[in-house]
N, C-alpha and C positions, 0 to 999 in steps of 0.2 A: 502515477503516477500516476506507488508509489509509487500495504501493506504491503509504506510502510514497513522504506523506505523504508507501518508500518508496519508508512506506510505503511511506507509506511515505515526509521532512526527516531530513537526516543531517547528520553534522560533518565539516566538509575542515579538514585541518590544513594549514594555507598559510603557507607563513613563518614556522612556529613558533606561529602563534596560530591559535586553533580557529574557524572561521567558521559559521554554520548556512548551510546550502546544502541544497536539495533534491535528492538525484541519482536518490531513487528512491520515498521514501515511510517515514519512520519515526517513525508517531504516528498521534492520533484525538479526536467531541467529539456529546450532542444540543442542542436549543433552549435557550439560557439554560444553567439549572440544572437544567434537568426531567430526571429519570431516567427509562430506558426501562423500561416497565411491562407484564406481560402483559397479554394482552387477559381483559375478563371472560367468564366462561363459567359452566356451569350450578353449582350448589350440588353438592359432590362427597360424597354420603351420608356416607362415613368419610373422617377426614383420612388426610392420607399416612402411613403406617408408615416416618419416617422411621429409625427406629430400626433396625427390621430390614433395610432397606433399605441402611445402612451396614453391617451384620454380613455381609452377601453379596455387599461388596465385595473385589478385590483389591487396590485402592487405599484411599483413605481420604476419609471424608465429613464435611465441616467445615460447622458451624450455625452461627446468630447467636447471639453469646453465647459460643460455645465458643473453647477454645483455639485459637490458629490461623487464626482465622475473618478475623481483620481482612487480616492478610497475605493470606492464600488468595482473596479477592475482588480485590485490587487490580489494575489496569489500569497500563499504562505512562504512561496521563496519570491526574495525580491529582485532577483536576477530577470524575472519577467515584467517588473513595471514599466518597460519600454514597451509593450505589446498592447494594442489600443482596439480595442472592440467598436465596432461600431456603435453597439450600444448594448448596455447591460440592464438587464430586467431582476428586478428583486420580487419575484413571484411571492403572491400571496396566497394563491388560488392553485388548484390544479387547472381552472378556468384559465388564469394566467400563462400557464406551461403549453396549453393546447392552442392559444391564440400566440404564443412565442414561437412555437412550433409551426402553424400556419404561415405567420409573417414571413419567417426566412426563407419557406419554401416558397410561397409567391413571389418573394424578390430577390432568390437566388443566393441567398446568405447563408453561410454555413453557421449550423447551430451547435453549441457546445453546452453541458451542463456542469454548473459548478456546485460541488457540494463545500467541502472543507477546503478545496483549493491545493491540496499534498500534492498534485502530479509530479512525477519526476521530470516532466519535461513541457510542464506547463501547459497541459493538454485542455485544462478548464478554459482557456483565455482563447482569443483567436483573431488574429490583425482585420480589422474591417467587418468581423462577423457579428454575431448575436451570442453574447452571454447569458445564459438564463441560472442565474442564482436563486437555488432552491434551498437555501440556509435558513429560510423563515418556516419551511416546512417541516416542524421539529416536535410535532405533538407525539404522545406518548401515553399507551394504555396498555394494563397487564391483566388477564386471567387465566386461571386454568393452565399455569406453565409457558402461556405463548404471551410475547410482547407484541405490540402493534405499533410500530415506531415510523413517523415521517421521515423522509428518507434526505432530509437536511440535519438531521439529529447528529451531534459530536457525540464520539465516544464517551468521554468522561461524564455527560450527561447521562448517557444512556444506563452506564454503570450505576452512577447514585439514584437513577429510578429505580432501577431493578432492585437495589441493595434495598431498598424499603420493604421488599416481598422474600428477603433470604435468596435471591437469583442472579444470576449472571449470563455473560454470552463468552464463549471464546472470541476474543477480537484482539487487534494489536494494542501497543499501550499508548500512544501518542493521544494525548487528551483532546486535541482539536480536528482531528481525523472526520471524516463525515463517515457515518454509516455507511453509505450508498457506495462511495467509491471503494471500501474495504472491502466490502461483501461480494460485491460483481466482479472483482479482481481474484478470488479467494479468502483473503484473510488470513495471515496466519499469528500467532501469539504462543503464550505459554501455554494454553490449555489445546492448543493443536493436537497433540498424541493422545490426550485424554477424551477429547470430545469434538477433534475434527476443527474445518474451517469456520470461517465466521457462515461465510456461501452455505455450507452445508447444513446450517440450522434455519435456513429461508423454506418456509413451507408455503407460501405465495407474495405474491408482489403486485404491486399495480404498476402501471409503464405507458405512457404516452410514447405513442410511435411515430416515424416520419411522417403521414397521413393525418394526425392530429386526432386521430382514435385514441379512446383511453380504454385500455385492456387488461382483463387480469389474467394472471401468469401464475399457474399451479401444474402439477402432474396432470389436470384432467382439462385445464385451460389453457390453450396456447400453449400445449406443452414444448413443443420444441422452441418456442420464445424462452419457457422457464430454463429447460435445458443448457440454452446458449447464454443466458443471462448470469447463471449459476459458474462464474469461471472465466465469462468472455469478456471481461473488463468493462470499464466505464465509457460512456459517450460513444458507443459503437451503434447500438440496435436501438435506443429511444432515451427517455427520460421517466428514470423509475420515481412514482411519487412516495409510495409508502411499501412498508414490508411487514409481514407476520414472519416471526421466528421462535424455533422453541427453545426455551431457555435452559439452563444447566443450573445444579446447587452453587450457591455463593457462599461457599465456608470458607473457614480458616487455609490460608496457603503457607507452607514452610520455603521458606529461601534461603539460598547461601551464595555465596561468591566466593571462589576460589582464585588463588593466582600463582602463576609458576614463572621461572626465570626465562628470560630468551634461549637460552641454548637447552632448554627443555620444549620448545614450541613442537618441533615435528611429533618428540612423544606424544605429545599432548592431544595432536590433532588426531594420531592414529588410535590414542585411547577415547577419543571424542566419537570417531565413527564407529566404533563398536560398541559406545554407549547408546549412539541414535538408534542401532539395527537391535540391541539386546535387553535395555534397560525396560522397565515395566512401563506402561502407558500412564500410570500416574506420575512419572518422573520426566521432566522435561530440562534440559540446558542447553545454552546457546554458547559459543565461544567466541572469542574476541583478539584478534591479533591487530594491537592498534601502534601503528607507525609513530614515534614522537621526533619532536624538532632537536632533541640532545643528540638523534642518532640511534637509539634504543628502540626497543619494539616492548609493550606490555601483554603479557599473555594471560587471559582471564576467563573464567565460566561462570556464567550466571542461572543459577538452576530455581526451578520450583520442582515442589511435590504437593501433589494435590490432597494426600494423605495428611497434611497439615504440620508433619516432620522431617526435615530435609537433610537430616544426617546421613539416613540411609542410602539418601540418593546421592548424595555428597561422596559416600565410601566408597558407592559402587564406582562412580565415575573415577576417584583416584585409584582404584582398584586394574580399572581397564587400563587405565594411564600406565600404573605401575609405578609412580611416582608421588608421594605426598606434597600437599602445595605447601608453599613457604606462607602463603597468607590463607587463614579461613574464617568466614564470619558466616555466622547463622541466626536467622530471626523465625517468627511465626507470626503472621498479621491477618486479622481479617481479610473479609473482601474487599472492602472499601479501601480499608491502609492499604493494601499490596497493591491496586489500582495507582492509588498517588504514590507509592513507591516507585513502581516500575515506570510510570509515566512523568517523572520529574516535578509533580504536582496536579494541579487542575486545569493547568492551560498550558501554553508553550508559544515562546515568542516566534516572530517571522525569522527564518534563518536561510542563509544562502549557503549551498551544496551543489554537489552533483554527485551521481551515484550510477550503480547497474547492478547487474546479478548474472549468478550461473547457478543452475539446478544441477546439483549432484545427482547422475543417474545411480551411483554406487560408491561403496568405498574408494577413495584416492588411493594410486600404490605409491612406493616410495619417493620416486623421481619426481610426482605430480607435487607430493606434501611438499619435497625439499623446493619446486618451483616457487610453491605458493608462499613460503615461509622468505623466498631469496626475494619476492616481490616485495612485501612488505620491509623487508630490511634495508632494498635500497630506497623505497621512499624515505624511512629514518636517514638513509646514511647520506640523503641529499638536504638533509636539515627541515625535511617537510611531514606534516602531517596527513594520515590518512587511518582508513580501518578495513579489514577484512572479517565479515561478520557472519557464522555457520549457525544456521538456524536448522535444527531438525525437524523430519518429517515423520511418516511412519505412523504406527498406531492408528488410532481411529480416522484420521486423514488419507490412509489408504485404502479406506473404504469407500465404494462408492453409495453416494445418500440415495434415498428415494426420490424418484423422478428423474433421476441421472443428472450430470454436471459436465461441464465443457472444461474443469479444471484437468489438464492432462497429465499431473506429475504424479498418480497416487503409487507408483512403485519406486517414486525418488528415494534417496535416503535424505537431503536436505537442501538445504538453499544458502550461497553466499551471497552474502552482498558486500560490495565496492562501494566505501563513502568516503568522499572528502569534501570536508567541510569548507566552504568559501566566504570571503567578505558578502558583504549584500550587494554589491556591483564590482566584480572583480575584475581586473586586467584581463586583457585576452591572453596574455603570457600565464597569469595563473591558471585561468580556467584550462588552457590546452594543456599545461603540465597535469593536472587532474584528470584530465580527460584521458592522456597518454599512461599515466600510472592504471585508471581503469581497464585501457587495453593492454595492458602487460599483464593484469591479472586476469584476462579472460584467456590470454595464451597461455599462460602457468598450468591454468586448469584446463585447458581445451579437449585432453583426451577423457576426461571424466563427465564433463558438461553436458547436459543434453538439452540445453536451451535456456532460456531466461524466464523469470517472474514479473508477470504482466504489471503486477502493482508496483514493480520497480523499472518501468520501461524507460530506456535510455536512447541517446541518438546513435546511428550507426549499424544498431542490429536489425537483422530482418524481421518484417511485423511476425512471419507465421513461426518461428523460434520460439514465440508466446506461448504457443498454442498446440505444436507438435499434432498428434494424430486427431485432435478437435478440428485443425484450421479448415479442411474442407467444409465439412458439416456447418462450422460457424458460417463460411463464405455464402454459404446456402441458405441460411436463416437470413442473414444481412441481403441478400438480392430479393429475398419476400418481404419482407419488413421494411425495408428502405431502398429501393429499386433506385430512387433519384442519389443516393449520397448525400442527404441532406445532413447525416451526422458523420463527418468529416474532419479529420485532421491529418496530418504527415504520420500519425503513429495507428489511426485507426484501421481497422476492418475494410476492405473495399474488395 
């Protein structure tokens, strides 16, 4: 909604082949083929003056039936092509964002921001409402370890810019994810254990709230909004226009890929759970259980060491599992080489999919692990593909950053993403089958699940399950800054 997802699902180039892996969230969806729609409101006495609104913008307004509209309202996931906003603003300035919010408020239109457009439920589009595309706000500057970046910048561009200075950020890997959506929902990735979430690196930000006011947010300015935006998800409280983020070293990374047989899946999960709790923070590895259409499942770990050598990290994971991998590969890459490797290149094509998540409050017991493996086997047995992808937390991500954060999962072990690739415009039967499998995954791990990851927001899950103990305070902040619920979708805080 989807971080991807990495949000955020991503592509990993392994042994010359591209394999679907979610390192941090690269995608999103609503239930079935239903479109998010604006909430009903009182009749507006005068129809919106779209023409006058468009003339007053520095950027451009696209309207249904007009030139460029079909492309302007597209998201990453083609399943949402049928959602028809009343207008799409390609903002060229902060003034455009302010005018868009005020226009939406005046005309009782639901207003949704779009950066990378990777929301798992298509939340950056809205039927009959106003989409505000901030993708052109992508300027970047760097000084003294701090990146100042427009909220529309894409992850690959951010990493390529920082590479000039030998610096990086802890982010997801999907190259076309927007920095805003990832950071506001948390932002997991290969550096999560060593340096925390993307959102944890935010020092301050600028945001246009529902009253059209341009507000600075930091630990000392609008501190309640600063807290809420770091982990509260995008599109709930305003439209962020820029960030200041503290960067991390952009050094070499050691990478490894380990594979085991299907019969070893349960042992691999048990060992990975121990790795997630006990491995040094310089080590990270996520685990993939992939259902294949030939009836089998693939079991593999993709790992990173920030020390530059992955052999020790891989050996420790194998020791916790108690089984040497049947296939082992190692490499060392520069910062930008690793970004390209983990992201599958410098861009990512539009992709159909549906997904969901469970946050693991702690290690799963034997029966839960068995149920998880059984769910993946059942999908493979039906001749269909899917993935359960386990990402670790802990380390620096377990620590609350300066200024606080609405991210509620500091003490959790990790996150499972349930992912099913789909056709660009899938049949109802294939979509429903995918959602049914994801539901079976939720049931399998219910005993260990604390809730869901907001960057992997999905249909059918209670909104509060993404926010846990932060939900009540988030609702208070929402009422303060958006009492008229200008920023509203079926998946937002209200």
